[in-house]
N, CA and C of each residue as an Amber inpcrd file, in Angstrom:
protein
   282
 -12.4330000   3.1930000  14.7350000 -11.5340000   2.3770000  14.7590000
 -11.1800000   1.5650000  13.5240000  -9.8990000   1.3660000  13.1270000
  -9.6520000   0.4920000  11.9510000  -9.9300000  -0.9790000  12.0730000
 -10.5490000  -1.6270000  11.0180000 -10.5670000  -3.1870000  11.1270000
  -9.1750000  -3.6450000  11.0980000  -8.8170000  -4.7290000  11.6900000
  -7.6210000  -5.7120000  11.7600000  -7.2120000  -5.9950000  10.2610000
  -7.9210000  -6.4850000   9.4410000  -7.6720000  -6.8940000   8.1030000
  -8.7560000  -6.2510000   6.9850000  -7.8630000  -5.9050000   6.0230000
  -8.6590000  -5.1760000   4.8180000  -8.0470000  -5.9970000   3.6250000
  -9.0610000  -6.2850000   2.6280000  -8.7970000  -6.9930000   1.5720000
  -9.3470000  -6.0180000   0.1980000  -8.4100000  -5.6860000  -0.6540000
  -8.5730000  -4.7980000  -1.7960000  -9.2530000  -5.7920000  -2.7150000
  -9.7620000  -5.8870000  -3.6690000 -10.2970000  -6.8800000  -4.7760000
 -10.9810000  -6.0260000  -5.9650000 -11.0060000  -6.5690000  -6.8110000
 -11.9330000  -6.3110000  -8.2740000 -12.6700000  -7.2380000  -8.6310000
 -14.0280000  -7.2490000  -8.7670000 -14.9260000  -7.9400000  -9.1870000
 -15.0520000  -8.1330000 -10.8680000 -14.9900000  -8.9880000 -11.3370000
 -15.1040000  -9.2300000 -12.9550000 -13.9590000  -8.4280000 -13.4120000
 -12.7550000  -8.6230000 -13.1750000 -11.6130000  -7.6310000 -13.6890000
 -11.4900000  -7.3660000 -15.2620000 -12.0700000  -8.4550000 -15.7440000
 -11.9450000  -8.2980000 -17.1720000 -13.0690000  -7.2730000 -17.8660000
 -13.9520000  -6.6570000 -17.1640000 -14.7680000  -5.8930000 -17.2910000
 -14.9550000  -4.5650000 -16.6180000 -14.0370000  -4.5770000 -15.4600000
 -14.0530000  -3.8180000 -14.3420000 -12.7060000  -3.3480000 -13.7830000
 -12.6350000  -2.0120000 -13.5500000 -11.4730000  -1.5640000 -12.6280000
 -11.6790000  -0.9850000 -11.3270000 -12.6550000  -0.9190000 -10.7330000
 -13.2340000  -0.5100000  -9.7650000 -12.7080000  -1.3850000  -8.5010000
 -11.8410000  -0.7250000  -7.6340000 -11.2840000  -1.5630000  -6.1790000
 -12.2790000  -1.3130000  -5.4290000 -12.7690000  -2.5240000  -4.5710000
 -13.6370000  -2.4440000  -3.5990000 -12.8220000  -3.0690000  -2.3410000
 -13.1810000  -2.5750000  -1.0170000 -12.4310000  -3.2970000   0.2560000
 -13.3890000  -4.0300000   1.1440000 -13.0460000  -5.2910000   1.4020000
 -13.5870000  -6.0100000   2.4150000 -13.0380000  -5.6230000   3.7490000
 -13.5540000  -5.4670000   4.9650000 -12.7330000  -5.1530000   6.3750000
 -13.4490000  -6.4060000   7.1470000 -12.7140000  -6.7730000   8.3290000
 -13.2090000  -7.6120000   9.1960000 -12.2180000  -7.6690000  10.1750000
 -12.1250000  -8.0160000  11.4100000 -11.4310000  -7.8860000  12.4330000
 -10.9200000  -9.8880000  12.7340000 -11.6360000 -10.3790000  12.0600000
 -11.5490000 -12.0400000  12.0930000 -10.7390000 -12.3440000  11.1310000
  -9.5040000 -13.4640000  11.1790000  -8.9250000 -13.9340000  10.6380000
  -9.3890000 -15.1450000   9.8170000 -10.2510000 -15.7270000  10.2950000
 -10.8490000 -16.6870000   9.7190000 -11.9650000 -15.9400000   8.4580000
 -12.7710000 -15.1720000   8.9980000 -13.6010000 -14.6370000   7.8700000
 -12.6740000 -13.8820000   6.7320000 -11.6380000 -13.5770000   7.0720000
 -10.4680000 -13.0780000   6.1050000 -10.3450000 -14.4480000   4.9170000
 -10.1880000 -15.3630000   5.5620000  -9.5560000 -16.4030000   4.7050000
 -10.9920000 -17.1050000   4.1080000 -12.0800000 -16.8490000   4.7150000
 -13.3250000 -17.2810000   3.8500000 -13.5800000 -16.2270000   2.5240000
 -13.2880000 -15.0640000   3.1090000 -13.3590000 -14.0740000   1.8450000
 -12.6660000 -14.3920000   0.6690000 -11.1270000 -14.7040000   1.1950000
 -10.2990000 -15.0680000   0.0000000 -10.9290000 -16.1800000  -0.7100000
 -11.1770000 -17.2720000   0.0420000 -11.9990000 -18.3050000  -0.6620000
 -13.1050000 -17.9530000  -1.6880000 -13.8380000 -17.1000000  -1.1990000
 -14.8170000 -16.5940000  -2.2400000 -14.4530000 -15.9210000  -3.3330000
 -13.2990000 -15.1090000  -3.1380000 -12.8440000 -14.0830000  -4.2370000
 -12.1070000 -14.9060000  -4.9990000 -11.3810000 -16.4230000  -4.6430000
 -10.8310000 -17.3530000  -5.6770000 -11.7540000 -17.8150000  -6.3030000
 -12.5610000 -18.4710000  -5.8910000 -13.5430000 -19.5010000  -6.6100000
 -14.5200000 -18.3520000  -7.8060000 -14.6610000 -17.2740000  -7.3170000
 -15.1940000 -16.4710000  -8.2800000 -14.4010000 -15.4910000  -9.5100000
 -13.0880000 -15.9570000  -9.5300000 -12.1140000 -15.3310000 -10.2490000
 -11.8840000 -13.9140000 -10.0440000 -11.9660000 -13.2550000  -9.0510000
 -12.0460000 -11.9970000  -8.6670000 -10.5170000 -11.7840000  -8.6210000
  -9.9540000 -10.4120000  -8.6360000  -8.5960000 -10.2940000  -8.8060000
  -8.3430000  -9.7210000  -7.3580000  -7.3220000 -10.3290000  -6.6550000
  -6.7350000  -9.7030000  -5.2500000  -6.0830000  -8.5610000  -5.3270000
  -6.2960000  -7.5460000  -5.0750000  -5.1760000  -6.3930000  -5.3080000
  -4.2330000  -6.4100000  -3.9560000  -4.5770000  -6.4270000  -2.9050000
  -3.6990000  -6.2550000  -1.5340000  -4.7760000  -6.8840000  -0.5050000
  -3.6900000  -7.0060000   0.3230000  -4.1030000  -7.4860000   1.7470000
  -3.3270000  -6.5980000   2.8880000  -4.2100000  -6.1940000   3.9340000
  -3.5940000  -5.2280000   4.9650000  -3.8570000  -5.5310000   5.9460000
  -3.2620000  -5.5210000   6.9580000  -3.3190000  -6.1270000   8.5440000
  -2.8280000  -4.6530000   9.1840000  -4.0430000  -4.2480000  10.0540000
  -3.8850000  -3.0400000  10.9790000  -3.6090000  -1.8750000  10.1010000
  -3.9570000  -1.5350000   8.9510000  -3.5850000  -0.5380000   7.8960000
  -2.4380000  -0.5760000   7.0290000  -1.6440000  -1.4580000   7.5040000
  -0.0550000  -1.5660000   6.7740000  -0.3970000  -2.7410000   5.5870000
   0.2220000  -2.5820000   4.5480000   0.2820000  -3.7550000   3.6460000
   0.8800000  -5.0860000   4.1070000   0.6660000  -6.3580000   4.1640000
   1.4670000  -7.2200000   4.7100000   2.6570000  -7.6840000   3.7720000
   3.3920000  -8.4370000   4.0040000   4.7080000  -8.5430000   3.2900000
   4.3320000  -9.8830000   2.1540000   5.2150000  -9.7230000   1.4250000
   4.5560000 -10.6090000   0.0500000   4.4100000 -12.0790000   0.5090000
   5.4460000 -12.6350000   1.4910000   5.1500000 -14.1400000   1.6710000
   4.2160000 -14.5280000   2.8640000   3.7550000 -13.3520000   3.6950000
   2.3570000 -13.5920000   4.4740000   1.2380000 -13.5680000   3.2570000
   1.2410000 -12.7210000   2.3040000   0.3570000 -12.5610000   1.4090000
   0.2300000 -13.8970000   0.8750000   1.3250000 -14.3010000   0.4410000
   1.1180000 -15.5590000  -0.4240000   0.6620000 -16.5970000   0.7460000
   1.1400000 -16.7570000   1.7360000   1.0010000 -17.7320000   2.6380000
  -0.9840000 -17.6140000   2.9900000  -1.5910000 -16.4370000   3.2150000
  -3.1530000 -16.3840000   3.0790000  -3.6100000 -17.0000000   2.2260000
  -3.1430000 -16.4250000   0.8980000  -3.5960000 -16.9960000  -0.3960000
  -3.8130000 -18.4660000  -0.4930000  -2.5120000 -19.1760000   0.0380000
  -2.3260000 -20.6980000  -0.3770000  -3.4360000 -21.4550000   0.7920000
  -3.4720000 -20.8270000   1.9210000  -4.1700000 -21.2780000   2.9940000
  -5.7420000 -21.4680000   2.6210000  -6.1650000 -20.2550000   1.8860000
  -7.4340000 -20.0750000   1.0990000  -7.8640000 -20.8830000   0.2120000
  -6.4760000 -21.3050000  -0.6670000  -6.7920000 -22.0620000  -1.7510000
  -6.8680000 -23.9740000  -1.6900000  -5.9720000 -24.0020000  -0.4280000
  -6.2970000 -25.5050000   0.2980000  -7.5160000 -25.7820000   0.7180000
  -8.2300000 -24.6040000   1.2820000  -9.1960000 -24.8500000   1.9720000
 -10.5310000 -24.7650000   1.0920000 -10.4050000 -24.1370000   0.0810000
 -11.1450000 -24.4010000  -1.1240000 -11.0510000 -25.6410000  -1.9020000
  -9.9230000 -25.8180000  -2.2360000  -9.8910000 -27.4210000  -2.9110000
 -10.2660000 -28.6300000  -2.0990000 -10.1530000 -28.4730000  -0.6310000
 -10.5690000 -29.6410000   0.3310000 -12.2040000 -29.3130000   0.1690000
 -12.5510000 -28.5540000   0.3920000 -14.3230000 -28.3170000   0.4740000
 -14.7320000 -28.9130000  -1.0130000 -13.9170000 -28.6780000  -2.1510000
 -14.6090000 -29.0630000  -3.6390000 -14.3020000 -30.3570000  -3.4830000
 -13.1140000 -31.0800000  -3.0070000 -13.1430000 -32.4160000  -3.1800000
 -14.2320000 -33.2110000  -2.2050000 -14.3410000 -32.7120000  -1.0980000
 -15.2830000 -33.2260000  -0.0720000 -16.7010000 -33.1700000  -0.5030000
 -17.0330000 -32.2680000  -1.2800000 -18.4870000 -32.2540000  -1.9880000
 -18.5580000 -33.1030000  -3.2210000 -17.5900000 -32.8420000  -4.2350000
 -17.6480000 -33.5890000  -5.1960000 -17.5930000 -35.1230000  -5.4590000
 -16.7070000 -35.5030000  -4.3250000 -16.4140000 -36.9740000  -3.9220000
 -17.2760000 -37.6410000  -3.1440000 -18.2240000 -36.7080000  -2.1500000
 -18.7770000 -37.1160000  -1.2410000 -17.9250000 -37.8950000  -0.1090000
 -16.7440000 -37.3410000   0.2550000 -16.1440000 -37.6870000   1.2230000
 -15.8910000 -36.8130000   2.3330000 -15.4170000 -37.3490000   3.5940000
 -15.1850000 -36.2730000   4.6530000 -13.6150000 -35.5050000   4.4460000
 -13.6520000 -34.5380000   5.3580000 -12.3800000 -33.9630000   5.2920000
 -11.1060000 -34.8770000   5.8040000 -11.3350000 -35.5890000   6.8160000
 -10.3600000 -36.5700000   7.1510000  -9.7840000 -37.4400000   6.1060000
 -10.8290000 -38.0130000   5.1270000 -10.4490000 -38.7160000   3.9410000
  -9.8600000 -37.7320000   2.9770000 -10.3010000 -36.4040000   2.7560000
  -9.6330000 -35.6100000   1.7930000  -8.2010000 -35.4370000   2.1770000
  -7.8660000 -35.2810000   3.4480000  -6.5430000 -35.1830000   3.8240000
  -5.6680000 -36.2310000   3.7940000  -6.2560000 -37.2530000   3.9990000
  -5.5700000 -38.7660000   3.6350000  -4.9100000 -38.9820000   2.2990000
  -6.3560000 -38.7670000   1.4120000  -6.0600000 -39.0630000   0.1530000
  -5.1850000 -38.1230000  -0.8480000  -5.5290000 -36.9440000  -0.3550000
  -5.1010000 -35.7690000  -1.1210000  -4.1450000 -34.7080000  -0.5750000
  -4.0130000 -34.5800000   0.6780000  -2.9390000 -33.9490000   1.6330000
  -3.6460000 -32.7930000   1.7440000  -4.8680000 -32.1940000   1.4750000
  -5.5150000 -30.8960000   1.7190000  -6.2280000 -30.9290000   3.1850000
  -5.7720000 -30.0730000   4.0350000  -6.3650000 -29.9880000   5.4930000
  -7.6010000 -29.1760000   5.2600000  -8.9690000 -29.5270000   6.1870000
  -9.9000000 -28.7780000   5.9520000  -9.7830000 -27.0980000   6.6310000
């Protein structure tokens, strides 16, 4: 059985060309994994849904949501404020 989401990525792209794949059925887990890739500086090669590569605007939306969640978490931790305050002051939702 195919996983619903598959994310192709390269760890340490400046030193490595090997493409790895993370598979999951949970869209929230896919966003969490994208957050981890963004924070580590990994290269996101492709995102597939049900074995088909997603449209560019869907790709951009998933990366944007992961970026906003990551920024929200970083602000919350660094400034020691709750997510409601982060949303009010900076416009990022949790």
